[in-house]
Structures are given as structure tokens and as C-alpha cells.
C-alpha positions as CSV (number, residue, x, y, z in Angstrom):
1,X,-9.3,-0.1,-1.8
2,X,-9.6,1.9,-5.1
3,X,-7.0,2.0,-8.3
4,X,-5.1,5.0,-8.3
5,X,-6.0,6.8,-11.3
6,X,-2.9,9.3,-13.2
7,X,-4.0,11.2,-15.9
8,X,-1.1,12.8,-18.3
9,X,-1.7,16.5,-18.8
10,X,0.3,18.9,-21.1
11,X,-1.8,22.2,-19.9
12,X,-3.0,23.9,-16.9
13,X,-6.6,23.8,-18.3
14,X,-6.1,19.8,-18.4
15,X,-4.7,19.8,-15.1
16,X,-7.8,21.1,-13.9
17,X,-10.0,19.1,-15.9
18,X,-8.2,15.7,-14.2
19,X,-8.2,17.2,-10.8
20,X,-11.9,17.9,-10.6
21,X,-12.7,14.7,-12.7
22,X,-11.2,12.8,-9.9
23,X,-7.4,12.1,-10.4
24,X,-5.2,11.1,-8.0
25,X,-1.8,11.7,-9.8
26,X,-1.2,13.8,-13.2
27,X,2.0,12.9,-15.4
28,X,2.6,16.4,-16.0
29,X,4.4,17.0,-19.4
30,X,4.5,19.4,-22.4
31,X,3.7,18.1,-26.0
32,X,1.5,15.4,-25.3
33,X,1.3,15.6,-29.3
34,X,4.9,14.1,-29.5
35,X,4.1,11.7,-26.7
36,X,5.3,13.8,-24.2
37,X,8.1,15.9,-22.8
38,X,9.3,17.4,-20.0
39,X,7.0,20.1,-18.7
40,X,7.9,23.6,-17.8
41,X,8.6,24.7,-14.3
42,X,6.0,27.5,-14.7
43,X,3.3,24.6,-15.5
44,X,4.0,22.7,-12.3
45,X,3.9,25.5,-10.0
46,X,0.6,26.9,-11.5
47,X,-0.7,23.1,-10.6
48,X,0.6,23.0,-7.6
49,X,-0.8,26.6,-6.4
50,X,-4.2,25.4,-7.5
51,X,-3.8,22.2,-5.6
52,X,-2.9,23.9,-2.4
53,X,-5.1,26.5,-2.8
54,X,-8.1,23.5,-3.0
55,X,-8.2,21.6,0.3
56,X,-10.4,18.7,-0.9
57,X,-7.6,18.0,-3.9
58,X,-4.2,18.2,-1.9
59,X,-3.5,14.7,-1.8
60,X,-3.4,15.2,-5.8
61,X,0.6,13.9,-6.9
62,X,2.4,15.6,-9.4
63,X,4.7,13.0,-11.6
64,X,6.6,15.7,-14.5
65,X,7.9,14.1,-17.3
66,X,11.7,14.0,-18.3
67,X,12.3,13.2,-21.5
68,X,14.1,16.3,-23.5
69,X,13.1,15.6,-27.1
70,X,10.8,13.8,-29.4
71,X,11.5,10.5,-30.8
72,X,10.8,6.4,-30.1
73,X,14.6,5.6,-29.9
74,X,14.8,6.7,-26.5
75,X,18.5,6.5,-26.8
76,X,20.1,10.0,-25.6
77,X,23.6,11.5,-26.1
78,X,25.8,12.1,-23.2
79,X,24.7,16.6,-23.6
80,X,21.0,15.0,-23.7
81,X,21.4,13.1,-20.2
82,X,23.2,16.2,-18.8
83,X,19.6,18.4,-19.9
84,X,17.7,16.1,-18.6
85,X,19.5,15.5,-15.1
86,X,19.8,19.4,-15.0
87,X,15.6,19.5,-15.6
88,X,14.9,16.7,-13.0
89,X,16.7,18.7,-9.9
90,X,15.1,22.0,-10.9
91,X,12.0,20.5,-10.9
92,X,12.4,18.7,-7.9
93,X,13.2,21.7,-5.7
94,X,10.2,23.0,-7.2
95,X,8.1,20.2,-5.6
96,X,7.2,17.8,-8.3
97,X,6.2,14.6,-6.4
98,X,8.1,11.9,-8.9
99,X,9.3,11.5,-12.4
100,X,9.0,9.4,-15.5
101,X,11.5,8.3,-17.7
102,X,12.7,5.9,-19.7
103,X,15.8,5.0,-21.7
104,X,17.0,2.7,-24.4
105,X,20.3,1.6,-25.8
106,X,21.5,1.7,-29.8
107,X,20.1,-2.1,-29.7
108,X,16.4,-1.4,-27.9
109,X,17.2,-2.9,-25.0
110,X,16.6,-1.0,-21.2
111,X,19.8,1.2,-21.1
112,X,20.7,1.0,-17.3
113,X,23.7,3.3,-16.8
114,X,21.2,5.9,-18.1
115,X,18.8,4.9,-15.8
116,X,20.5,4.6,-13.3
117,X,21.7,8.2,-13.5
118,X,18.3,9.5,-13.5
119,X,17.1,7.0,-10.6
120,X,20.0,8.4,-8.1
121,X,19.0,12.2,-9.5
122,X,15.2,11.3,-8.2
123,X,16.4,9.4,-5.4
124,X,18.9,11.9,-3.8
125,X,15.5,14.7,-4.1
126,X,13.0,11.2,-1.8
127,X,11.7,11.5,-5.6
128,X,9.6,8.3,-6.8
129,X,9.8,7.3,-10.5
130,X,8.2,5.4,-13.4
131,X,9.4,3.7,-16.0
132,X,7.4,4.8,-19.4
133,X,6.3,3.2,-22.6
134,X,9.9,3.2,-23.6
135,X,9.6,-0.6,-22.2
136,X,7.1,-1.2,-24.8
137,X,9.4,-0.5,-28.0
138,X,12.0,-3.7,-26.3
139,X,11.5,-7.3,-27.4
140,X,8.4,-9.3,-26.2
141,X,11.8,-12.1,-25.7
142,X,12.8,-9.9,-22.9
143,X,10.1,-8.7,-21.1
144,X,10.3,-10.6,-17.8
145,X,13.9,-9.9,-17.6
146,X,13.6,-6.0,-18.7
147,X,10.8,-6.0,-15.9
148,X,13.0,-7.5,-13.0
149,X,15.7,-5.3,-14.4
150,X,13.6,-2.3,-13.9
151,X,12.1,-2.9,-10.6
152,X,15.8,-3.9,-9.6
153,X,17.4,0.0,-10.2
154,X,14.8,1.5,-8.2
155,X,12.1,2.4,-10.4
156,X,8.4,2.4,-8.2
157,X,6.5,1.9,-11.7
158,X,5.9,0.5,-15.1
159,X,3.4,2.3,-17.5
160,X,3.1,-0.6,-19.9
161,X,0.4,-1.3,-22.9
162,X,1.9,-4.7,-22.7
163,X,4.5,-3.9,-25.7
164,X,1.1,-3.5,-28.1
165,X,-0.2,-0.4,-29.6
166,X,-2.6,-0.1,-26.3
167,X,-3.8,-1.5,-22.7
168,X,-6.1,-3.8,-24.1
169,X,-4.6,-5.4,-26.8
170,X,-1.5,-6.2,-24.7
171,X,-3.9,-7.1,-21.7
172,X,-2.4,-11.1,-21.6
173,X,1.6,-9.6,-21.9
174,X,0.1,-7.3,-18.7
175,X,-0.9,-10.4,-17.0
176,X,1.8,-12.2,-16.9
177,X,3.9,-9.3,-15.6
178,X,2.0,-8.4,-12.9
179,X,1.5,-12.1,-11.8
180,X,5.2,-12.7,-12.2
181,X,5.4,-9.5,-9.5
182,X,3.7,-11.3,-7.1
183,X,5.6,-14.5,-7.2
184,X,8.7,-12.4,-6.9
185,X,8.5,-10.5,-3.4
186,X,12.2,-8.9,-3.9
187,X,10.4,-6.8,-7.1
188,X,8.9,-4.0,-5.6
189,X,7.5,-1.9,-8.7
190,X,3.7,-2.0,-9.6
191,X,2.5,-2.1,-13.5
192,X,0.4,1.1,-14.9
193,X,-1.8,-0.7,-17.3
194,X,-1.9,2.9,-20.0
195,X,-2.7,3.4,-23.6
196,X,-6.4,3.5,-25.1
197,X,-7.7,3.4,-21.5
198,X,-11.2,4.7,-22.0
199,X,-14.6,4.4,-19.4
200,X,-15.3,0.8,-21.9
201,X,-12.5,-1.0,-21.2
202,X,-11.1,0.7,-17.4
203,X,-12.7,-1.6,-15.3
204,X,-12.0,-4.9,-17.3
205,X,-8.3,-3.8,-17.1
206,X,-8.1,-3.4,-13.6
207,X,-9.7,-6.6,-12.8
208,X,-7.7,-8.7,-15.4
209,X,-4.6,-7.6,-14.3
210,X,-5.2,-6.9,-10.5
211,X,-3.6,-3.2,-11.0
212,X,-3.2,-0.6,-8.2
213,X,-3.0,2.1,-10.6
214,X,-3.8,2.9,-13.9
215,X,-3.0,5.9,-16.6
216,X,-5.3,7.9,-19.3
217,X,-5.4,11.1,-21.1
218,X,-8.9,11.0,-21.0
219,X,-8.8,14.3,-23.7
220,X,-11.8,15.1,-26.1
221,X,-10.9,17.7,-29.1
222,X,-11.9,21.9,-28.5
223,X,-12.4,23.7,-31.5
224,X,-9.6,26.9,-31.8
225,X,-11.1,30.5,-31.4
226,X,-10.1,31.4,-34.7
227,X,-8.5,29.7,-37.5
228,X,-5.3,29.5,-37.6
229,X,-3.8,31.5,-40.4
230,X,-0.2,30.5,-40.3
231,X,1.0,27.2,-39.7
232,X,3.6,27.4,-36.9
233,X,4.8,23.7,-37.1
234,X,5.2,23.5,-40.5
235,X,2.1,20.8,-40.3
236,X,-1.7,21.4,-40.6
237,X,-1.8,20.9,-36.6
238,X,-2.7,24.3,-35.5
239,X,-6.3,24.6,-37.5
240,X,-7.8,21.0,-35.8
241,X,-8.0,22.2,-32.8
242,X,-7.0,21.4,-29.1
243,X,-7.0,18.1,-27.7
244,X,-7.4,18.6,-24.0
245,X,-9.0,17.1,-20.7
246,X,-12.2,15.8,-20.3
247,X,-13.8,16.2,-16.9
248,X,-16.4,14.1,-17.6
249,X,-14.4,11.1,-19.3
250,X,-12.4,11.6,-16.3
251,X,-14.8,10.7,-14.2
252,X,-16.7,7.7,-16.0
253,X,-13.4,6.5,-15.4
254,X,-13.1,6.8,-12.2
255,X,-16.3,4.9,-11.4
256,X,-15.7,2.2,-13.2
257,X,-12.2,1.8,-11.3
258,X,-13.3,2.4,-7.6
């Protein structure tokens, strides 16, 4: 059985490229430049329509990021949590298959109460939920304890680079986590390596970790149709071209993990 391939996208164009390339699941976001924020209902509905209109792709699952703002603290206020709970409910009503979320407290530990609120809302709608790379901002000394906590709350998947900048750099930690799960049958959670996954290393990551699912962005840059005449965000990003999912990169990763 081949490893499931999840591709993160932040546009309809990227979603189509990922699906045609062989992605089994999409992580729908906006603003991947900011690490990925909550997608619009419109994006979800258009990607769902594309999947439904193409019978060979109806197996593709659509997970939605739940993250209301940028920032690597992942420490959310009461109003921010209410915003994200509202977003989750609306996206669930519009047929998201699952969700992606993570929260930490002021000390950089997994925020149990905030995570349980989101998990409860997801489960109310009978949706699966992934804990994202907020995990990689936690302490190495608490890695297995945090893994156990996340699994106990009902998260079905943990997206992680092994607490390092890329999955290859953190691969020993990823192996330790997958072994820990294998030796603790009560943990019904899968490790999903992500960050820096390419056609050149995907096979090695899968073989060494034994993961059942792997995560990539598979993006390449396309030129803007014209020079940006205004800086819309106070930086030069608008003139640097767009990063869009590359169908051929997805196909090459898929071939490596098949």
C-alpha cells in the first residue's frame, strides 16, 4: 500500500495541480507565505466542485487549516478561539473532510484547553483533525509527552518536521515518535513528516520513518503577468512572482512513495 500524499495549497490553481499530480489529500489554506491561515469557504467550495466533477479524483480529501492569524507563538486569546470555532463550524457545514489546528500556551507547551475546544467542535461534525507544526515549537525534552497528550485528545494525525527546520534534519526524532506510537497501542495517531519534502528525499523519509502519510507543498515560482506598480503589503512580495503547486513535482513525489 502506498503512502498517502498530502499537499498544502492556498489557491484554486494550486489545488488543481496537486490533484492532477496525484495528491490524496489537500490541506486548504490561505497565505502559505504566512505559514498557512484559514481558507475561505469559496475556495473550499470550488475545490470540492472540481473533485466532484472529476470522478477519478473523488477520493481526494479536503482538510482546512484553522488558524486566524500569523505568528509562531500559537497562543490564542478568547476572541481568537471563538473566531476559529466559528470558522470550523462554517467550513464543516460546507463539506470539509477534516481540519488542521494547533495551540500552545505562554510557556510554549501544548495548550490542552484550546485544543480540546477545537477537537470537540470537529468531532461534533464527525470530522478528523490534524495537529500542525506548532508541535515543532515545543521542547525536545517533552516531545514524547506532548505526542501522547495530542493523541489522547483525539487528533488523528501529527504534522511534524521532528522539531527541526526540515523533516530530513529531524528524521531521528520522527523515527523515535513513530516507534513510540508502535509501542503504545492506545495511541491512535499517525505521524505525518513535513517541511522540505522533495522528490529527492521523500522515499528515504517514508522508508526510515515507516509513515503512512507525508506532507509537501511542491511549489515552484511563476512570474507575474506584469510588474507590480504598488506594494500592497508594505514589502516587495507582489513583484517577486507567485509560488504555485507544481503538478510535475507532485507526480515525482508520488512515484517515489508509491
